[in-house]
N, C-alpha and C positions, 0 to 999 in steps of 0.2 A: 504493500499500499504506499503510495506517496504521501509524504507529510509536508507541511508547509515549507519549511527551510529547504529541504532537499529539492522540491519543485522549483522554488524561486530561484536558487542559484543555478540549478542545471538549465533553467530557461535563459538566465542572464548571461551566462559565460559559454564560451565555445570550448567546452571540456571534451577530453577524450577518454574513452573506457577501455580498459585492458580486455582484449579478446580472451574468452574462456570457452573450452571445450573438453570433452572426454572425462576420464575419472582419474583420481589420485591413485597410484599404485607404488609398490616397493620396486625399484630398479633392479634389473639383473645384473648391472655391471657396477655394483658397489665396490668402492676401494677395498683393496686388501687389508685385513685386520679389522674390519667393521662387521656387525651383526645386526639382525632385526628380530626382535621377539615380541609378540603380542601386542603390536602398535606402539612400541616404545621407540624412542629416537634411536637412530644409529649414531654410535660415537666410537671413535677410535680407541683402541686399547693402549693409551698412552698416558702418563703421568702429568705431562705439561699442560697447562690450561691452554696454551696457544694450539696445541695439537687437537685438544678436544673440540675448540671453537671451530678450527678448520674442518674436521670430520662432520660436525654438525651441519656446516653450511653446505656440504657436498651430498648429505643424505636426501633421501625422498621424504617429503612431508607425509605426514599420516592421514590428513584429511583434505577435502576440498570444499569449496564454496557450496553451502547448502547442507553439508554434513552436521549431524549432531554429534557433539563430543561432550565428555564429562571431565571437569577439573575441579578438584577439591570438592566443595558443596555446590558447585555451580554446573548447570546444563548450558551449553552454548552453541549457537548457530551463527556462523559468519555467513552473511548472505550476499554481500556484493563489494566490490571495489570500483570506485570512481576516481579519475584523475581530472582534476579541475584547476582553473587559474585563480579562482576568486572564492572565498567562502563566506557567508554571513555569520556574525556572532551576536547573541543578545536578542532581545525581543523587537528591537527596532531594526534589526537586519543591516548593520553597518558592514560594508564588505572589506574583507582583507585581502590584499594581493600578495602573490609570492615574489621572491627575488628573481632576477634573470636567470634563466636556465634551470628553474625549479617548478614543480607543481604541487598542488595538495593532494595527497592520497587519502580519500575518504573512505573509511572501512565501516560498512553498515553491519552491525552486530547485535545479537539479542542474547540476554543472560537470565537465567531463572534460578532462584534460590531453592535448593533442595534440602536445606536444613530445617530443623524444628524452631529455631530462633531466628529473629531478625539479625542480619549481617550486613556488613559493609563490604562492597566488591573488592576494594583495594586490600582488605584484610584477608582476603581468600585467594586472589590471583593476581599475577603480575602479567603484563603485556608487552610484547616488544615487536616492532615492525622491521624487518630485514630485507635487503635486497641480495642480488647475486654476490656471492663471495662472503655472505654474512655480515655485511655492513649494517650497522644499526642506526635507525633514525629516531630522533626525539619526537614526542608528540608535541603539536602545536597548543600552547597555552591560550585559550580563547579569551580568558580575562585580562591578560597582558596585551593581546593582539588588538583588542577593541580600541579604536582610535577616538572615540567619542567619551571614553571615561566611564561608561555604564558597565555594570557587572553583567556578564553573560550568564547562561545557565549553568547549573552544577554540572561538572564534569562526569562523563559516564562512569569513569573509574572510581568516583567518589560516591556513587549511588548507594543507597541503603535499600534493602529488600526484605520484606516480611516473608515468612514461609509461603513458597509457592508463587511468589510475586515475580513478574518479569519486567525487565527494562530493556528497551530497544532504542538504539541511537547510533551516533557516528563517532569513530575515533579518527582524528585528523593528524596527518604527518606531513611535513614539508620535505620532499624528495627530489632526487634529480629527475629532469624531464624524460630522460630515456632509460628510467629504473627498469630492471629486469629481475626475473627470479624472485619476485615478491612473496614474502612468507610472513605470517602472522603467528607469533609463538606465544602460547599461554602456559605459565608455569604456576603450579600451586604454591602458596607461600609456605605452606607445610604439607608434608606428605610425599612430595618429591615427584608427583605426576607432572608430566609435560606434554602438550600437544601442539603441532605444527600443522598450520593451514596454508596450503598452496593457494595464494590469491589469484593465479592464473588459470585455474582449473575448476570446473563446476562438476558437481556430482550428477549422476544420472537422474535422480530425483531429490528435490529440496525438501527439508523438514521444516517445520515451524513450531515454535514453542507455545503452548496453549497458556493464555493469560489467565490468572485466577489467584485466589487466596485460599489458604486452608483455614484461616481464621473467619470470624464473623464479618460479613459486608453489610453495611447499614443503609438506610434509606432516609428519606426526607422526615424532618421533625423528630428523629430518633436521637436523643441525647447520649453521649458516650463519656464516661468518667475516666479521665486519664490523670492518675495522680492527684485527685482532688479537684480537678478542673473539668467541668462539663462543657463539651462542644457539641453544637448542633448545627446541621445544614438546614437553614430555615427557609431559604428561597432559591429559585433558579430562574433566570431569565435568559432566553437564547433566541438567535434569529439573525437575519441579515440587517434589519433596522429596528432598533427597540425604541426609536423616538428621539427627537431632538439631536443631541451630538452623538448618540450611540449608533453610529454607522460604520459597517464593516467595509473592508476592502472587497473588490470583486473576487468571487469564488470562495469567499470566507464568511464565517458567522462569529458573532460575539456570544460568548457565554459569561454571564455575570452570576456568581455565586454569593449568596448572602449567608453569613455564619454568626451565630451567637456564642460567646464564651463566658462562662460564669466561673469565677475564681473562688474556690472554697478550700483551697490547699493549705491555708494558714500562713502563706507567705507570698510576697510579691513575685510576679512572673512576667517576663518580657516576651513579646510576640514578635516573631521575625519571618520575613518572606521565605526563608530556607526551609522552614517547617512545613510548607504546603507545596502540593503538586497536583496538577491535572494530567491524567493519562487517558489514552484510548485503548481499545481492545488488543492492540499489538504491544503495548507496554511503552509507547512513545510518550515522552513527557512533552507538554505544551507549556510555552512560557507565558508568565503573565504579560499583560498588555495594559498597563495603566494609562496610557496616552489615549485610548479610546473612550475613557470615563473620566470625567472631571471630578474633583473634590471627593475622591473615594476614601473610606475609612479602611486603610489596608493594614496588613500586618507589617509594619515598617518600624520596628523599634519601639512600639507602644508597650508601656508598663502598666501592667494590671494589678492593682492593689488587691489584697486579700479581701474578699467580701464584694468586690466590684464586678459588674458585667460589662461586656463590650461587644458591640454589633459592627461587623466589617462586611464590606462587599469587595470581592476580587474578581477583576475582569481578565478574560482570556479571548484571544482571537484565534480561531481554529479553522481548518480546512472544512468546507462543506462535505457532507455525506458521511461523517464518522457516526457509527451506529451505537457504540457503547462509550460512556464517559464515566471515570472514577475520579474522585477527589480524595487525597490522601493528608493526613496530618501526622507528622513525625514528632515525637515527645523526647527524642534524644537529649536535647538540651537542657530538659528538666530531669535528667537522670532516670528516664524511663525508656528502656530499650523496647519501644513499641511504635508501631506504625498502624493507624486506624484508617479504614477505608469506607467511602460511601459511594454507592453507585447512582449516578445521576440519571442516567437513561441507559 
């Protein structure tokens, strides 16, 4: 499914896509001294770290685009690789351009939490993009790259996931324009599992991660107590034109969520934008769009004293045609390892 940002920048720029065909397989011409067992990486039987790195770069990746793999407590599907000259960052879509001779490698990836507890992705897995010969590329920091000073969305690697929750998004790297042999390597932070995905090869059949929660999903007017604070989704407005200044861009709609929060925790609590997310049925996160509504009471550093209540309205601009929407509240900053979900439609 296309999402707003991806469709925007692929329309705006003359990007190129790596050709993909066939299936990943273990090569018959592996260098002497290497072995392949049960999907594990091939590594040279040498003690020196540089020898191991060289052997890893010459081995055949274990997976192709569209394959489902397991690393640590995560299920992962790497769906696509695009090479583009510009990418947007943040809800207002400022474009960031590459240096001469470089392009952005945009990796479409989905991850699902298979653990019984809420986890942070970067506590479970590390990700590395390499080219031919094993050269590693650093990820683009969208927050530093934004030239208008606005904060961009939470990086995919920093996502938190409730049990069974899925997140889908892009990993972005600045690479050489003629990059070849592109591989995405995912390594478990603990446990030793490693999976390598050939970004130039597509599986015969692609898999998808089914979005869902193993914990309760709430509806409108259902209050949820999180550490003594009751949170209720009290209203939902959506459409292309909600009246007055609430006008969406072409092909998109506005979703405005009304939320009531009552603090009975016995202490002051601070509300922040990082605590809330809007997701669709694929797990894609949709950024807030405060510019489409004026004078909103947002979660923007508001301090809620004990015994007080706060009403907020948070606006998002999303692509037309999304069938399912979920709104999530994360209480991590209140020392509660919990994410609560409401299904909006």
